[in-house]
Each structure stands twice: as C-alpha cells, then as structure tokens.
C-alpha positions in Angstrom: 91.9 62.3 51.7 92.7 61.9 55.5 94.6 65.0 55.7 92.1 67.1 54.0 89.6 65.9 56.6 92.0 67.0 59.7 92.6 70.5 57.6 88.8 71.2 57.4 88.2 70.1 61.1 91.2 72.3 62.3 89.6 75.4 60.1 86.2 74.6 61.1 87.5 74.6 65.0 89.3 77.8 64.4 86.4 79.7 62.7 83.8 78.9 65.2 86.1 79.6 68.4 85.6 82.4 70.6 88.4 84.9 71.6 89.6 83.0 74.6 89.2 79.6 72.8 91.6 81.3 69.8 94.3 82.1 72.6 94.1 78.4 73.8 94.4 77.1 70.3 97.3 79.5 69.5 99.3 78.1 72.6 98.4 74.3 71.5 99.5 75.4 68.2 102.9 76.8 69.0 103.5 74.2 71.6 102.8 71.3 68.9 105.0 73.1 66.3 108.1 73.4 69.0 107.9 69.8 70.0 107.5 68.5 66.4 110.6 70.9 65.6 112.6 69.3 68.7 111.8 66.1 67.4 113.0 66.7 63.8 116.2 68.3 65.2 117.0 65.3 67.0 116.2 63.4 63.7 118.7 65.9 62.1 116.0 66.9 59.7 116.9 70.5 60.0 114.8 72.1 57.3 111.7 70.3 59.1 112.6 71.8 62.3 113.2 75.3 60.7 109.9 75.1 59.2 108.0 74.2 62.7 110.1 76.7 64.6 108.9 79.3 62.2 105.5 78.3 62.5 105.6 78.6 66.4 107.2 81.8 66.3 104.5 82.9 63.6 101.7 82.0 66.2 103.7 83.6 69.2 103.8 87.0 67.0 100.2 86.6 66.1 99.6 86.6 69.9 101.8 89.6 70.5 100.1 91.7 67.7 96.6 90.9 69.4 97.4 92.2 72.5 95.0 95.4 73.2 97.3 97.7 75.7 94.1 99.8 76.3 91.7 97.2 77.4 94.3 94.9 78.8 96.5 97.2 80.9 99.1 95.7 83.0 98.1 92.2 81.8 98.6 93.0 78.2 102.1 94.8 78.9 103.1 91.5 81.1 102.0 89.3 78.2 104.1 91.4 75.8 107.3 91.1 77.7 106.7 87.3 78.2 105.9 86.9 74.5 109.0 88.9 73.4 110.7 86.9 76.0 109.9 83.5 74.6 110.7 84.6 70.8 114.1 85.9 72.3 114.9 82.6 74.0 113.4 80.4 71.2 115.8 82.1 68.6 118.8 82.1 71.1 118.2 78.2 71.5 117.6 77.6 67.8 121.0 79.6 67.3 123.1 78.0 69.7 121.2 74.3 69.2 120.3 74.7 72.9 117.0 72.3 73.0 116.9 73.3 77.0 116.0 76.6 75.8 113.2 75.1 73.3 111.9 73.1 76.4 111.8 76.5 78.4 109.6 78.2 75.9 107.5 75.1 75.6 107.2 74.9 79.4 106.3 78.8 79.6 103.6 78.6 76.8 102.1 75.6 78.7 102.1 77.5 81.8 100.1 80.4 80.1 97.6 78.0 78.5 96.9 76.3 81.9 96.3 79.5 83.5 94.2 80.9 80.8 92.0 77.5 81.1 91.7 78.2 84.7 91.0 81.8 84.7 88.3 81.5 81.6 87.2 78.1 81.9 87.0 77.4 85.5 86.9 73.4 85.7 84.8 71.7 88.0 87.5 71.5 90.7 89.5 74.5 90.2 89.3 77.8 92.3 88.2 81.0 91.4 91.4 82.6 89.7 91.8 86.3 89.2 93.6 86.9 86.0 95.6 90.0 87.0 96.8 88.5 90.4 97.9 85.3 88.3 99.8 87.4 85.9 101.6 89.1 88.5 102.6 85.6 90.4 103.4 84.1 86.7 105.7 87.0 85.5 107.3 87.0 88.8 107.9 83.2 88.8 109.2 83.2 85.2 111.5 86.3 86.1 110.3 88.2 83.1 
C-alpha cells in the first residue's frame, strides 16, 4: 500500500512537471539508480545491480533522444557528446567492474543537474548563468 502511494506521487510529479523539471527529474532518477546499483554491486546482488544500471541507462538514453539539434544548436551537440560519453563510461565500468567509472558518471550527472538548476531556476543567492557559456566550460572541464 505504501509503495503504491510513492508510485502515485512519482507519476503525478512527472505528469505535472514542465520540461526543465522533467530534465532535472531524469538526472535525479539516473543518479539514484546508479547509486543503488553500486550499493547492490557491493552487496554482491548482481541481478539488482544490473536492473538499476539498465534503468539509469534508459533514462540517459531518453535524455539523449529528446535533444533538439535545431533549437539546441551547440548546446544540444555538447549534451549529445556528454550523454554518449556517460553511457560509454558506465558500460565500461560495468564490464570491468570498475566502480570508479560509475562514480564518475554519477558526478557528471550531478554536475549537469546542478548547472540546469542554476541556469533555469536561479536560486536566491545564485548568479545569472548563461547556459551556452556554462556548457562550453563544463564540456572543457570534463574533457568531452
């Protein structure tokens, strides 16, 4: 019963979210599944780990497929490269049982989420952020 309430809340949250909030929810979901998958790996629950990693990959693939290269221009191209790198790194980490690679993908997704929050939901203490300038800096810093 409790689980049904959580699922209803999550579904309602997604159905009523604007586009930017949906992107943030995707980042949160991917990060959460990667963290849970890593925990399951450490507990030697390899089936559970695989399910969580697959869910994270599905979310990242959804972000990838939702890019609009006409409207997004250079930002969409850079996000495309970053999402593909994250998927590649996650796959490599999973195959090689390298949880540092998983940590790297979690960190990258966290950085993207933080930047989206700053750029589109300017907090009370945050500076005005130019998304295009941020993307150039982030892509350069990540080496993608």
